[in-house]
SELUM-504060 format. One record per residue (C-alpha): x, y, z. Coordinates in steps of 0.1 Angstrom, whole numbers, padded with zeros to 4 digits, always signed. Layout:
REM residues N
XYZ
...
//
This chain:
REM residues 197
+0000+0000+0000
+0015+0033-0010
+0013+0064+0011
-0001+0095-0005
+0025+0118-0018
+0014+0147+0003
+0019+0127+0035
+0054+0118+0025
+0062+0154+0017
+0049+0166+0050
+0070+0141+0070
+0101+0151+0051
+0095+0188+0056
+0090+0183+0093
+0122+0163+0096
+0142+0190+0078
+0126+0218+0099
+0135+0200+0131
+0170+0194+0120
+0175+0230+0110
+0161+0243+0143
+0186+0227+0166
+0193+0247+0197
+0216+0248+0226
+0188+0233+0246
+0190+0202+0225
+0228+0202+0227
+0236+0216+0192
+0250+0251+0184
+0225+0278+0175
+0220+0282+0138
+0218+0318+0125
+0214+0333+0091
+0243+0351+0074
+0227+0386+0079
+0219+0381+0116
+0235+0405+0141
+0260+0391+0165
+0246+0379+0198
+0255+0400+0228
+0242+0393+0263
+0223+0421+0279
+0236+0432+0313
+0216+0420+0343
+0189+0443+0355
+0192+0453+0392
+0163+0463+0413
+0167+0500+0423
+0152+0510+0457
+0126+0537+0453
+0116+0564+0477
+0081+0568+0492
+0053+0568+0467
+0030+0598+0468
-0004+0597+0452
-0025+0627+0442
-0053+0631+0417
-0044+0641+0382
-0059+0673+0368
-0087+0667+0344
-0078+0666+0307
-0089+0697+0289
-0122+0691+0270
-0128+0657+0287
-0160+0651+0306
-0155+0651+0343
-0164+0621+0365
-0182+0630+0397
-0163+0622+0429
-0180+0593+0447
-0169+0608+0481
-0184+0643+0473
-0216+0653+0491
-0248+0646+0472
-0262+0673+0451
-0273+0681+0416
-0290+0652+0398
-0285+0614+0398
-0276+0592+0368
-0312+0592+0355
-0312+0630+0356
-0335+0632+0386
-0329+0655+0416
-0315+0637+0447
-0339+0621+0471
-0345+0640+0504
-0330+0627+0535
-0350+0601+0554
-0373+0615+0581
-0363+0612+0617
-0387+0600+0643
-0391+0612+0679
-0384+0645+0694
-0353+0664+0682
-0323+0665+0705
-0323+0696+0727
-0297+0721+0717
-0277+0741+0742
-0284+0778+0743
-0258+0799+0724
-0235+0817+0748
-0241+0854+0750
-0217+0873+0727
-0189+0891+0744
-0191+0929+0741
-0164+0942+0718
-0157+0975+0735
-0159+0995+0767
-0183+1020+0752
-0210+0992+0748
-0211+0989+0786
-0217+1026+0794
-0251+1034+0808
-0277+1026+0835
-0280+0990+0847
-0305+0972+0870
-0287+0951+0895
-0302+0919+0909
-0286+0900+0939
-0299+0875+0964
-0304+0905+0988
-0325+0925+0964
-0322+0949+0935
-0307+0983+0929
-0292+1005+0901
-0257+1011+0890
-0246+1037+0864
-0214+1031+0844
-0200+1064+0831
-0175+1071+0803
-0158+1097+0825
-0122+1087+0834
-0112+1083+0870
-0074+1078+0870
-0069+1045+0851
-0106+1034+0856
-0140+1050+0848
-0165+1065+0872
-0195+1045+0884
-0223+1052+0910
-0247+1029+0928
-0282+1038+0942
-0305+1018+0964
-0282+0989+0969
-0287+0970+1002
-0255+0950+0997
-0226+0969+1014
-0201+0960+0986
-0223+0972+0958
-0234+1004+0977
-0197+1015+0977
-0192+1010+0939
-0175+1042+0925
-0154+1029+0895
-0155+1003+0868
-0133+0989+0840
-0136+0965+0810
-0108+0941+0804
-0106+0908+0785
-0144+0906+0780
-0152+0912+0817
-0166+0941+0836
-0150+0949+0869
-0169+0969+0895
-0146+0987+0921
-0156+1001+0955
-0141+1029+0974
-0105+1020+0983
-0098+1002+0950
-0109+0967+0958
-0130+0947+0933
-0167+0945+0943
-0178+0922+0914
-0167+0906+0882
-0193+0901+0854
-0193+0887+0818
-0220+0888+0791
-0233+0912+0764
-0241+0949+0763
-0276+0942+0775
-0271+0915+0801
-0242+0907+0825
-0238+0880+0851
-0211+0872+0876
-0203+0870+0913
-0196+0894+0942
-0159+0893+0950
-0161+0888+0988
-0191+0865+0992
-0191+0847+0958
-0229+0854+0956
-0244+0856+0921
-0251+0891+0907
-0267+0900+0874
-0270+0933+0856
-0296+0940+0829
-0307+0971+0810
//
């Protein structure tokens, strides 16, 4: 039985191809064409230590559409072009908020004028004047049953606090608050005192 010619030719071509492709792996010398460049070994590549890697977002490419930041607060419209959904409702009573502290007056002139004084011993009036008295300002009290307040004759404003002074230069009271309401303590007894317009 004769083999077809094409099969015989295929076997012969395969044998020639395998013989021509011998390599150093199979024990033979490498075969090169006449025009091939000489073989040179590349130098070994060494790993180079790198410094710390810093990451930062790249600026957008001019003319390219911007992609919204997934960490950005919601706003605008969603993918379907609809406005964002409102936040879910909260149930129960809202948490009580602490009252805002009274603003600190910004100047001495905001404190000048007549004040109603309230202490545990009663009420009276104090007038804070803009007339200087040495390094303080003049003050006067009327109708005060408290001995320390009845002797108030000067006052000053320092570091957001009003100081009331009595005859002799000792502090009668220290107060803090706004130009319409002050609260503090009497210096000797520590009893609370408030001034209001």
